[in-house]
C-alpha positions in Angstrom: 15.3 -38.3 28.1 14.4 -40.0 31.3 13.6 -36.2 32.3 11.2 -36.0 28.9 9.5 -39.0 29.7 8.5 -37.9 33.3 7.6 -34.3 31.6 5.1 -36.6 29.3 4.0 -38.3 32.5 3.2 -35.7 34.5 1.2 -33.5 31.8 -0.9 -36.8 31.5 -1.4 -37.1 34.7 -2.3 -33.6 35.2 -3.9 -33.1 32.0 -7.5 -31.3 33.4 -5.2 -28.6 35.1 -3.4 -29.0 31.8 -5.9 -28.1 29.7 -7.3 -25.5 31.7 -3.7 -23.6 31.7 -3.7 -24.3 27.7 -6.4 -22.1 27.2 -5.7 -19.4 29.8 -2.0 -18.8 27.6 -4.2 -18.8 24.1 -6.1 -15.8 25.5 -2.9 -14.6 27.2 -1.4 -14.9 23.5 -4.2 -14.0 21.1 -4.5 -10.6 22.6 -1.0 -10.4 22.6 -0.5 -11.6 18.7 -3.5 -9.2 17.8 -1.8 -6.2 19.2 1.5 -6.9 17.6 -0.4 -7.3 14.2 -2.2 -4.0 15.1 0.4 -2.0 15.9 2.5 -3.4 13.1 0.0 -3.2 10.2 -0.9 0.5 11.5 3.1 1.5 11.0 2.8 -0.1 7.5 -0.3 2.0 6.7 1.0 5.2 7.8 4.2 4.5 5.9 2.5 4.0 3.2 -0.2 6.5 3.4 3.2 8.9 4.0 4.9 8.1 1.6 2.6 7.9 -1.3 -0.2 10.9 -0.5 1.1 12.4 2.4 4.2 13.5 1.1 2.7 14.3 -2.5 3.9 17.5 -4.2 2.1 18.1 -8.0 3.8 20.0 -10.4 2.1 21.2 -13.2 3.8 24.5 -15.9 1.6 27.0 -16.2 1.7 29.1 -19.8 3.2 32.3 -19.5 1.8 33.7 -22.3 -1.8 32.0 -22.8 -3.1 31.4 -18.9 -5.0 28.2 -18.2 -3.0 26.3 -20.5 -0.2 23.7 -19.7 3.0 23.7 -21.3 5.7 20.6 -21.2 8.3 19.4 -18.9 11.7 19.1 -20.3 14.4 16.8 -19.7 16.2 18.9 -17.8 13.3 19.7 -15.6 12.5 16.2 -15.0 16.5 15.3 -14.2 16.8 18.5 -11.9 14.0 17.3 -9.7 15.0 13.8 -9.3 18.5 15.5 -8.6 16.6 17.4 -5.9 17.7 17.4 -1.8 14.6 16.1 0.3 13.1 14.5 -3.3 12.5 11.0 -2.4 10.9 9.7 -6.2 9.9 11.9 -9.5 6.8 10.2 -11.1 5.5 11.6 -14.2 2.1 11.7 -16.1 2.2 12.1 -20.1 -1.1 11.3 -21.2 -2.3 10.7 -25.1 -5.0 9.5 -27.2 -4.8 6.5 -28.7 -6.7 3.8 -31.3 -6.6 -0.1 -30.4 -5.4 -1.7 -33.9 -5.7 -5.0 -32.7 -8.3 -4.9 -30.6 -11.6 -3.7 -29.6 -12.1 -0.9 -27.0 -14.5 -1.6 -23.9 -18.1 0.7 -23.3 -20.6 0.2 -20.8 -23.1 1.7 -22.9 -22.8 0.7 -26.8 -25.8 2.4 -28.3 -25.1 5.7 -26.7 -21.5 5.5 -28.1 -22.4 4.5 -31.1 -24.5 7.6 -31.6 -21.7 9.7 -29.6 -19.2 9.0 -32.2 -21.9 9.1 -35.0 -22.5 12.9 -33.6 -18.7 13.8 -33.6 -18.1 12.6 -37.0 -21.0 15.2 -38.1 -19.5 17.5 -36.1 -16.1 17.3 -37.0 -16.5 16.6 -40.8 -19.0 20.0 -40.5 -15.6 21.9 -38.9 -13.5 20.7 -42.3 -12.1 17.1 -40.9 -14.2 14.7 -43.3 -11.7 11.8 -42.2 -12.3 12.1 -38.5 -12.2 9.0 -35.7 -12.5 9.0 -32.7 -10.1 7.8 -30.2 -10.8 4.3 -28.1 -8.7 4.5 -26.0 -6.5 6.6 -23.6 -1.9 5.9 -22.9 -1.0 7.1 -19.6 2.7 7.0 -19.3 4.1 6.9 -15.9 7.2 6.3 -14.2 5.8 3.8 -11.8 2.3 2.9 -11.9 2.6 1.2 -7.9 3.3 5.3 -6.9 0.5 6.9 -9.4 -2.4 7.8 -7.7 -4.4 6.1 -9.7 -2.9 2.5 -7.9 -2.5 4.4 -4.5 -6.0 5.2 -4.0 -8.2 5.4 -7.0 -10.1 2.1 -6.8 -7.2 0.5 -9.5 -5.3 -2.2 -8.5 -3.2 -4.7 -10.3 -5.2 -8.4 -10.7 -2.4 -10.1 -12.5 0.8 -9.3 -13.5 3.2 -7.3 -12.4 3.1 -2.9 -11.7 5.1 -0.4 -14.5 8.1 0.4 -12.4 11.4 2.8 -13.5 13.3 -0.6 -14.2 11.2 -0.7 -17.5 11.9 2.5 -19.0 12.8 1.8 -22.3 10.8 -1.1 -22.3 7.5 -1.8 -24.5 5.1 -2.9 -22.1 1.9 -1.9 -20.8 -1.0 -2.6 -18.3 -4.6 -2.7 -19.9 -7.7 -3.4 -17.5 -9.9 -6.8 -16.9 -12.6 -5.7 -19.1 -10.4 -5.2 -21.8 -8.0 -7.9 -21.1 -11.3 -10.5 -21.1 -13.3 -8.9 -24.0 -10.3 -9.2 -26.3 -8.8 -12.7 -24.8 -5.6 -11.1 -24.1 -3.4 -12.5 -20.8 0.4 -11.1 -19.6 2.8 -11.8 -22.6 0.3 -11.2 -25.2 0.8 -8.4 -27.6 -1.5 -5.6 -28.2 -0.8 -2.7 -31.1 -2.0 0.6 -30.9 -1.0 3.6 -32.4 -1.7 7.5 -31.8 -5.2 9.1 -33.1 -6.1 10.4 -36.3 -6.3 13.8 -34.7 -2.7 14.1 -33.4 -1.5 12.2 -36.4 -3.0 15.5 -38.7 -1.0 17.3 -36.6 2.5 16.0 -37.5 2.8 13.4 -34.7 4.5 9.9 -35.9 2.1 7.5 -37.3 4.1 4.6 -36.2 1.8 1.9 -34.6 3.4 0.5 -31.0 3.6 -3.3 -30.3 3.1 -3.2 -26.8 3.4 -6.5 -24.4 0.9 -6.9 -22.1 2.7 -7.0 -18.4 -0.3 -6.8 -16.2 -3.9 -6.7 -15.9 -5.4 -4.1 -13.3 -9.0 -3.8 -11.5 -10.8 -0.5 -11.7 -13.7 1.2 -9.9 -15.6 3.5 -12.4 -16.7 7.0 -11.3 -18.3 9.5 -12.9 -21.2 9.7 -15.5 -19.7 9.5 -18.9 -20.3 6.1 -20.1 -20.2 6.5 -24.0 -16.4 7.7 -24.3 -14.0 5.0 -24.8 -11.0 7.2 -24.0 -12.6 8.5 -20.9 -13.5 5.3 -19.6 -10.9 3.6 -17.1 -11.4 0.3 -19.1 -9.5 1.5 -22.0 -6.8 3.1 -19.9 -3.2 1.7 -20.9 -0.5 2.6 -18.5 2.9 2.4 -20.0 6.5 3.7 -19.2 7.5 7.0 -19.4 9.9 6.8 -21.9 6.8 5.4 -25.1 5.0 8.5 -25.7 8.4 10.9 -25.2 10.6 9.1 -27.2 8.2 7.6 -30.1 5.5 10.6 -30.6 7.6 13.7 -28.7 4.8 13.8 -26.4 6.6 15.1 -22.5 5.1 14.8 -19.2 2.6 17.7 -18.7 1.8 16.9 -15.0 4.8 16.0 -12.5 4.0 14.0 -9.2 7.2 14.8 -6.4 7.5 12.9 -3.3 9.5 14.4 -0.8 11.5 12.2 1.9 9.6 13.7 4.4 6.1 14.2 4.8 6.3 16.7 7.2 9.2 19.2 5.1 6.7 19.6 2.4 7.4 22.9 2.5 11.0 23.0 2.4 11.4 20.5 -0.6 9.1 22.9 -2.4 11.7 25.6 -1.7 14.4 22.9 -2.6 12.5 22.9 -6.0 12.1 26.3 -6.1 15.9 27.2 -6.0 16.7 24.2 -8.8 14.1 24.9 -11.4 13.9 28.8 -10.9 10.1 30.3 -11.8 10.0 29.2 -15.3 11.3 27.2 -18.6 11.0 26.6 -21.8 9.8 23.5 -23.0 10.2 21.8 -26.6 8.2 23.9 -28.3 9.8 26.8 -26.8 7.1 28.2 -25.1 8.0 29.0 -21.8 5.8 28.1 -18.1 5.9 28.8 -14.9 5.8 26.4 -12.3 3.3 25.9 -10.8 2.9 23.7 -7.1 0.2 21.8 -5.6 0.3 20.3 -2.0 -2.3 19.8 1.0 -0.8 22.0 3.2 -2.9 20.9 6.6 -2.0 17.1 5.7 0.3 17.0 8.5 -2.2 18.9 11.0 -5.4 16.8 10.1 -4.0 13.8 8.9 -0.4 12.6 9.6 -0.3 13.7 13.4 -3.6 11.9 14.2 -2.4 8.7 12.5 0.9 8.9 14.3 -1.4 9.4 17.6 -3.3 6.1 16.8 0.5 4.2 15.9 1.9 5.9 19.5 -1.5 4.4 20.9 -1.8 1.0 19.8 1.9 0.7 20.6 1.9 2.1 24.3 -1.4 -0.5 24.8 1.1 -3.5 23.4 3.8 -2.7 25.8 1.7 -2.3 28.5 -0.1 -5.5 28.1 3.2 -7.0 26.9 4.6 -6.4 30.9 1.6 -7.2 32.3 1.4 -10.9 30.2 4.5 -11.7 31.4 3.7 -10.9 35.0 0.6 -12.8 34.8 2.0 -15.7 33.0 5.0 -15.9 35.5 2.4 -15.7 38.5 0.6 -18.8 36.9 3.8 -20.9 36.3 5.1 -19.7 39.4 2.0 -21.3 41.3 2.1 -24.4 38.9 6.2 -25.2 40.0 4.9 -24.2 43.9 2.5 -27.4 43.5 5.3 -29.3 42.5 7.6 -29.1 45.3 6.8 -32.3 47.2 7.9 -33.6 43.5 10.7 -31.7 43.4 11.7 -32.9 46.9 11.5 -36.7 45.7 13.7 -36.3 43.4 16.5 -34.5 44.6 16.3 -36.7 47.3 16.8 -39.5 44.4 20.1 -38.3 43.7 18.8 -36.6 40.4 20.5 -33.3 39.2 18.9 -30.5 39.5 19.6 -29.4 36.0 17.6 -32.5 34.9 14.6 -31.5 36.9 14.7 -28.0 35.9 14.7 -29.7 31.6 11.7 -31.4 33.0 9.6 -28.5 34.4 10.9 -26.5 31.0 9.8 -29.6 29.1 6.3 -29.6 30.6 5.4 -26.1 29.9 6.8 -25.7 26.3 4.7 -28.2 25.1 1.8 -25.8 26.0 3.4 -22.5 24.7 3.7 -23.8 21.7 0.2 -24.8 21.0 -0.8 -22.3 22.7 1.0 -20.0 20.2 0.0 -21.8 17.5 -3.5 -21.5 18.0 -3.4 -17.5 19.3 -1.5 -16.9 16.1 -3.8 -18.3 13.8 -6.8 -17.1 15.1 -5.2 -13.6 15.7 -4.3 -13.4 11.8 -7.8 -14.5 11.1 -9.3 -11.4 13.4 -6.6 -8.8 12.7 -7.3 -7.0 9.8 -11.1 -6.2 11.2 -9.6 -5.2 14.4 -7.2 -3.3 12.7 -9.7 -1.8 10.5 -11.7 -1.3 13.4 -8.9 1.0 15.8 -7.6 3.0 13.0 -11.4 4.1 11.9 -11.6 7.0 13.8 -8.5 8.4 12.7 -8.9 7.4 8.8 -12.2 8.8 8.8 -10.4 12.5 9.1 -8.6 11.6 5.6 -11.5 9.8 4.1 -13.8 13.0 4.6 -10.7 15.2 3.1 -10.5 13.2 0.4 -14.6 12.7 -0.6 -14.8 16.4 0.0 -11.9 17.2 -3.2 -13.6 14.2 -4.7 -16.9 15.5 -4.6 -16.1 19.1 -5.7 -13.7 18.0 -8.4 -16.5 16.2 -9.6 -18.9 18.7 -9.6 -17.1 21.2 -11.7 -17.0 18.5 -14.3 -20.0 17.3 -14.0 -21.4 18.2 -17.7 -18.3 16.4 -19.1 -16.2 13.8 -17.1 -13.5 13.2 -19.3 -10.2 13.2 -17.2 -8.7 16.8 -18.1 -5.0 16.7 -17.3 -5.4 20.4 -15.6 -7.7 19.0 -13.4 -5.6 16.2 -12.5 -2.7 18.8 -11.9 -5.3 20.7 -9.4 -6.2 17.9 -7.4 -4.4 14.8 -6.5 -7.7 13.3 -4.3 -9.9 13.1 -7.8 -9.7 9.6 -7.7 -9.0 8.6 -4.0 -11.9 6.3 -2.5 -10.5 6.2 1.0 -7.3 5.0 2.8 -8.7 1.6 4.1 -10.0 0.1 1.3 -6.4 0.5 -0.4 -3.6 0.3 2.4 -3.0 -3.8 2.8 -3.0 -5.4 6.0 0.3 -6.4 6.2 3.0 -7.3 9.5 6.5 -6.9 9.1 9.3 -10.0 9.9 10.8 -8.4 12.6 7.7 -7.3 14.8 6.8 -11.2 14.2 10.5 -11.7 15.4 9.8 -9.6 18.6 6.5 -11.8 19.5 9.1 -15.5 19.1 12.1 -13.9 20.9 9.1 -13.4 23.9 7.6 -16.7 23.5 10.7 -19.1 22.7 13.3 -17.3 24.6 12.5 -14.7 27.4 9.4 -17.0 28.6 11.5 -20.3 28.4 14.2 -18.4 30.6 11.5 -16.9 33.2 9.9 -20.4 33.7 14.3 -22.1 33.8 14.3 -18.8 36.5 11.3 -19.9 38.7 12.2 -23.8 38.2 15.4 -23.1 39.5 14.7 -20.4 42.7 11.8 -23.8 43.7 14.4 -26.0 43.4 16.8 -24.0 46.1 14.1 -23.3 47.9 13.0 -27.2 48.2 16.8 -27.8 48.9 17.1 -25.5 51.6 13.4 -26.9 53.3 15.2 -30.5 53.0 18.3 -29.2 54.7 16.2 -28.1 57.3 
């Protein structure tokens, strides 16, 4: 305790110098934390992009007889895909038009929507369907909503509650939009009743109502010009587990998104799928469909490799600066300890143990290191997201330009009718994609933070103790002389 008391008196006596050292250490540690956070988050962002976009293969089945029409996937098709070598995950997409039973659909333009429905009723009556009623919502059954392209880049994000995952298979749960929830006073845990729309019921589909428990509420950003079609508006999308439409209404998936384990080995994964699935298969309606695989063959060269270069660049800068910071800190500490040689000489002549003197010097610096690290960490955490976005901007802009181009081309094709068609979804996994930097969260890995903790509270004190011990020996040699 006596050596700690001396450390306090020494720090108090040199308070001006210590404030300057505190500022210097804070600047050094702030730069280190910013680089560490940027490097760590960049790794996470690249991993996210590569595991949710760069490795995605869109698969659909084109009808062998009726070209341009899609057939459904069978249970055997899905099982073969999931067991295929090189496949990380399989996310199915099944869609069906629905009618809300205990809720009212949200529409952007009520008057335009009413006019459209009246027009459609007249048209259907003239076609021999007197009891026509338009669907007011769209069921989208997925394996995992987190890996669905709606949420990986389509401007959709979970606002409240939990996502749909593989563990929800067999559960009657649903994700609804903020607008639908607000209009009908719904919240997670409430029950939403829906049934398949009238036109499909007339085709022989089951008329059973589904009682779905609201599991989460999502936010969305509308894309397109159609403001009067309730079922086409993302505000009335109902995300549910993959099995619900299949088990209740016998609707099989028409699109499957396969995620490869390695985003740089897409072609090998597709070859494995071809070998396992064959060229064609028969669905439950006895229609033969040919497997069609869509993926961005230029992703690795145009997006993946530049992002990896960004990761390597930030990692190299971090390593170089960390080495430089340790050297600069070592020089500063050595200079300060060198100034204490007379004080050390007095303690040694008074018979103080060398270990106690080293502890005293460590205690003087440890307080400054701790305070500087806290200031630097909080400051870096506040500014790192913006800095990280600035660093990644040249690289992500390459990605975003490609995605925007694909999305614009798709919307131009569908300018007259912005209803989301399954066939279009199968051809473009970027229809809803906004921007990489808007959808990939800034996050820091825990193990990367441990690196800084080891440096600050193990390596740095060890270096200070070594320099203090060296000065002790030098002072002892001088006193002997």
